[in-house]
PAFITOR-303711 format. One record per residue: x, y, z of N, C-alpha, C, O in turn. Coordinates in steps of 0.1 Angstrom, whole numbers, plus 5000, padded with zeros to 4 digits. Example, Ala and Ser with C-alpha at 12.3 -4.5 7.8 and 13.67 -1.06 7.14 Angstrom:
513249435078512349555078513249675078514249675085/512849785071513749895071512950005079513450115080/
//
This chain:
744751563840745751663841747151573850748351563847/746551513862747351413872747851293859749051273856/747051243855747251143845748451173838749451103838/748451293831749351323822750751353828751851333822/750751393840751951403850752651273853753851253852/751751193856752351033861752450943848752750833850/752250983835752850923824753851003819754550953810/754051123822755451193817756451203825757551223820/756451203839757351193848758151103850759051143858/758350973846759350863848760150883835761350853836/759750933824760450973812760951083812762051103806/760651163817761551293819762951263832764151293832/762151193840763351163851764451083846765551103849/763850983837765250913831766150973823767250933822/765451103815766051173806767151253816768351253813/766751313824767251383832768651293840769751353842/768551193843769551063849770551063837771751113838/770050993826771050943818771251033806770951013795/771951143812772451273801773751203794774251103799/774051283783775351263776776551293786777551223785/776451373794777851393799777751303811778751243813/776651263818776951123827777451003823778250943829/776750973812777050843803778650843801779250743805/779250953795780351013794781550963807782750923806/780751003817781551013831781550853835782550793840/780350793833780450643836781250573828781850483833/781450603816782350533809783950543810784750463809/784050683813785350723822785750623833786950573833/784650613842784750553853785350393851786450343855/784350333845784850193839786250193831787050093834/786650283824787850293818789050283828789850193827/788950383838789950403847790350293856791550263860/788750213860789150083867789449953859789849843865/789349963843790049863835791549883836792249783836/792150043836793250043836794050013849795149943850/793450053859793850003873793949853873795049803876/793149773871793249643872794349573863794949473866/794449643848795849583843796949613850797949543852/796849753855798349783863798249693874799349653877/797149643882797649583896797849423891798449343898/797249373877797849243875799249243872800049163877/799549343864801049353862801849353874802649273875/801649453883802349463895802349333901803449283905/801249253903801349123913802349023904803248963909/802049023889803048933885804548953887805348863890/804749093885806249113887806449103898807449033900/805749143910806049103926806448963927807448913932/805448913921805348753922807048713914808048683921/807048733906808448683900809548703907810248603908/809948843914810648883921811048853934812048883940/809648773940809748703953809048583953807848573957/809848503948809248353942808748303956807748243955/809248323968808748253980807448283982806548203987/807248403979805748423986804748453972803948553970/804948353963804248383950802748353951801848403944/802548253958801148213966800048313970798848323967/800948393979800348463986799748623977798748683977/801248633969800848763961799748743950798648803949/800148643943799048643933797448583939796548573931/797348553950796148533958795448643963794348623968/795948763961795248873963794848933953794049023956/795248933937794648993926793148953925792449043921/792748833926791148813924790148893936788948933935/791048903946789949003958789949143953788949213953/790949183948791449323945790549333934789849423935/790349273923789749303910788149313916787349393911/787749233924786349223928786149373935785349463930/786749403945786649513951786649653940785749733941/787649653931787649723922786149743913785749853911/785549633909784349663903783449703910782649773905/783249663925782349683935782349863937781349933936/783549913940783850073940783350153928782650253929/783850073914783450143901781850153901781250253900/781150043904779750033902779150153913778550253909/779250133922778850223935779150373929778250463929/780450403925780650573916779650563908778750643910/779550473899778650523887777450533891776850613883/776750493900775550483905775250593913774250663911/776150613924775650713935776050863929775350963928/777350843927778050973921778051023906778451143904/777750943898777550993885775951013881775451123878/775250893882773750933877772950993887771951063884/773450953900772451033911770851003912770151103916/770450893910769150883904768350903920768750863931/767250963918766150943929766050813937766450703933/765550833949765650683958764650593948764950483943/763450653946762250583942762450543929761950433925/763250633920763850563907764550443906764350343900/765850473915766850393916766350223921766850123916/765150233935764550123934763550043923763849923921/762650103917762450073905763350023895763149903890/764250093892765350033884765949893888765949793882/766449913901767249763907765849643902766049543895/764649693908763649563909763549543892763549423890/763349613882763249583868764549523863764549423856/765449583866766749533863767049373868767449293860/766749353880767049253887766149153881766649043878/764649183879763949093873764449023860764648903858/764749123852765149103838766349023839766548933831/767349053848768748973846768248823851768648723845/767348813862767348703868766948593860767348473861/765848673850765148573841766048543828765848433823/767048623823767748593815769148533814769648473805/769648573827770748543830771248443841772248473847/770348323845770248283859771548193861772048173872/772248153849773448073849774548163852775448113859/774648293846775348383849775748423863776848453867/774348423870774148513882774648393892775248433903/774548293890774748153899776248143898776848123908/777148163885778148153885778948273894780048253899/778148383895778848493897778548493916779248563924/777748433919777548413934778548283939779148263949/778548213929779548073933781148163933781948143942/781248233925782548303922783148383933784348383936/782048443940782248533954782448423966783248443976/781748333965781948233977783448153974784048093983/783748153964785148093962786048193968786748153977/786148323965786748433970786848463983787848523989/785848423988785748414005785948294013786448294025/785548204005785948104015787148024011787547934018/787748044000789148043998789347873997790047834006/788847793989789147623988790347633981791247543984/790647703974791847723967792447883962791647973962/793747893958794048053954794748023942795147903939/794948133934795748133921796948073926797448103937/797447983920799047923920798647803926799547713925/797347743933797347603941797147523930796447563921/797747373929797347253921796147203926796047143937/795447213920793947113921793347013912793746993900/792446953916791646853907790446893907789846883918/789746923897788246963898787946873889788646863879/786846793891786346713879787546583875788246513883/787346593862788446523855789746593853790746533848/789946733858790946783854791746853864791346923874/793246843860794146863873794846963869795046953857/795547073875796547143870796547303880795847323891/797447393873797647513886796247623882795647643871/796147663892794947753890795647903888796347963896/795147943873795948073870794948193871795348313872/793548153870792848273875791348243883790648143881/791148323890789748303896788948423894789148533899/787748393884786948513881785648543887785448473897/784548623884783548603889782648533882781548543886/782948453873782248343863782648233862781848133861/784348213860784848083862786348103865786948203865/786747953869787747943872788747893861788147813853/790147913859791047863849792147793854793047843861/792147673850793647603851794347553841793947523830/795747543845796547513834797447403836798547393843/796847303827796947153830798647123825799247203819/799047023829800546953824800546943810801646953803/799246933804799346913787799447053779799347063767/799547173790799947303785798647353779798647433770/797447293784795847313782795647463793796247483803/794747533787793947613796792647573797791847593787/792147523810790847453810789847593819790247643830/788547623813787747703819786647633823785947563816/786347663839785447583844784647663854785047693865/783247693849781947773856782247723872782447613877/782047863877781947883891781147773898781547693907/779947763893778947683896779347513896779047433904/779847513887780247343884781147323898780747243906/782247413900783347443910782647423922782947323928/781647493928781247473939780147353942779547333953/780047283930778447183932779647043932779246943927/781147053936781346893937782446913944782647033949/783146813945784546793953785646843946785846813934/786546953955787846983948788846953958788746983970/790046883950791146823957792346943952792746983941/792646963966793947073968795147003970795346923980/796047013962797046963968798447013974799346943978/798347163974799147223982798647343992799347394000/797147373990796347453999797347574002797647594014/798047663992798247793997799947813998800647913999/800447643997802247634002802647623990801947563981/803747683986804947663974805347513974805547463963/805347473982805847323981804447233981803347273985/804847073977803547013978804246863979805446853978/803446763981803846653981803846573969802746573964/804746503963804746443950804846293958805546263968/804046203949803946043951804445983938803846003927/805845913940806245843932806345693932807045643940/805645623923805845473924806845393914806945443903/807445293918807945213905807845043914807645013926/808044963903807844823906809044773903809544823893/809944663912811244583906810744443910809744413916/811744343903811544193907811644183921812444263926/810744093928810444063942812044003948812243993960/812843973938814043913944814944003948815943973954/814644133945815844243951815544253966814444243972/816744293971816844343984816144453988816544563984/814944443997813944544000814444654004814244763998/815344654016816044754023817144844013817244964015/817944754003818844793997818044913985818545023982/817144853981815944963972815345073976815045173969/815045053993814545153996815345284001814845394002/816745254005817845314007818245413995818545533995/817945313984818245353968817145483966817445603962/816045433968815145523963814845643974814045733971/815445643986815645783996816645843991816445973991/817545793986818745883980818645943970819246043968/817545863960817245923946816246073950816346183944/815546043960814446153962815446243968815246363966/816446223975817146353988818046443977818146563978/818746383966819246413955819146523946819846603940/817646493946817246563934817246703936817146753948/817546793925817646943927816047003930815947123933/814846923929814146993930813346953943812146993945/813946883950813346813964813346963975814047063973/812446953983812047013996812646954007812046854011/813846984014814346894021813946924035814346854044/813147034037812647084049811346984057811046994069/810946914047809946804050810446654046810946634035/810146564055810246444054810046364040809246394031/811046254039811046164028810746034032811345984041/809545964027809245844029809145764017808645804007/809745644020809745504010808945414017809445384027/808045374015806945234010807145114002807345113990/807045024009807144883998806144804003805944804015/805644743994804544653992804544523980805144533969/803944433983804544303975802844323963801744343967/803244303954802044283941802444173932803544113934/801644143923801644033916800944093902799844143900/802044063892801744113878802444033867803544053862/801643923864802143793858803643713864804043603862/804143823873805243773882805243833895804543933896/806043773906806043833919806743953917807843953911/806044103922807044203922807044273933806144253941/807944373936807644473946807344613944808144693938/806544643947806244813946806844883957806744853969/807445003952807845093959807345253957807245303946/807045313968806745443968807145533975807045533987/807645653968808345773974807545873977806745913968/807445923987806746043991807446153996807846144007/807646273987808746363991807946503986806946513979/808446573990807946743988809046813978810246823979/808246853967808946913957809047073963808247103972/810147153958810247283961809047373956808547463963/808647343943807747433938806647363929806947283920/805247383931804447303928804447293911803947193906/805047383906805147363890806347273884806547233872/807047243894808147113893807446993894808146893891/806246963900805846833900806346743893807046663899/805946733879806146613870807746613868808246503863/808746713870810046693867810546623881811446533880/809946653892810546573903810346453903811246383907/809046393899808746233899809346173889809546053889/809746253879810446183866811846183871812446093866/812546263880813846273881814046133893814946053892/813046133902813346023911813245903901814345843901/812345843894812445753885813745723877814345613876/814045833873814945823862816645793872817545733867/816645853883817745813891817745653896818745583896/816545633900816445493906816445383894816445273898/816445423880816545343870817845323870818345213873/818645433867820145423862820645353873821245253871/820645393884821345303896821245173896822245103897/820045123893819744983894820144893882820344773883/820244953870821044913857822644893859823244793857/823145033862824445053866825144933876826144863873/824144933888824644823897824444683893824744583900/824044663879823744523877822544443884822444313883/821944503889820744433898819444423891818644333894/819444503881818344423868819044493856819944573857/818344433842818744443831817844543825816644543829/818144623816817344693809815844633804814844693806/815944523799814844463795813744413804812544383800/814244393820813344363830812844463837811844443844/813444613834812744703839811344733840810744763830/810644723855809144743852808944873862808944863874/808845003852808845113861807545173855807245163844/806945233866805545283861805145423871804545423881/805645543863805445693874804145713874803445703865/803845733887802545783890802945893900804045903906/801845983899802246103909800746163916799746093914/800746263921799546303930798046313921796946283925/798546353908797346393898796946303892795946323886/797446143891797046053886795845993892795345893888/
//
């Protein structure tokens, strides 16, 4: 008789826990959490578009809010909906943990890495980062992966475990502005001081420049089949999304002024656009 009770007890308890009504209630909790997350995402995007100065801070709150919503939803489903006995809950968690641990080791590693990223904050949504061979704007930080939007208009998905296992370069660290480095070369015969002033003016007159931070122009001698002078302009752009446009604008202004002033001819232009991500 005791053996029969021992054998039938767990089955009955599972049947009592996972009733049709409770399963429907759990699905309802998941649906509410999903709708709430959609509303939070829409609200964060709308608020960020209205208050562009604080776009980085606003969009950075959504990944944390998403994690908290799913934690609360999971807690409500387990504790308030199914209400399993303590011994059954422990047995279920142990069995589920063992099964999931064996079948989804990569997923668990990515989830743990995602939680570390959210709390350590090596970067936020909106930051311009280089992860491995990819450089772009962080558009999503999930529990499984990070998504980058590159300048080639591609969306790259990188597993969180890969992110935490290698070096990550962050260009702006939560700031809306970032430094853009633009280089160009001209014949060594040109007056260095004049070209430096020209490059400084080109950066300072750009509609994309952030003038609250300094503009620096450096010069160095190089040799590439002939003697040249390389000028490097370091200036800050108003918005990280304008990085390429800012670098291109500086080069275009310098090139046009040099040609218009007769300092160089179009066939002698030796310009090479380089910026922070290359």
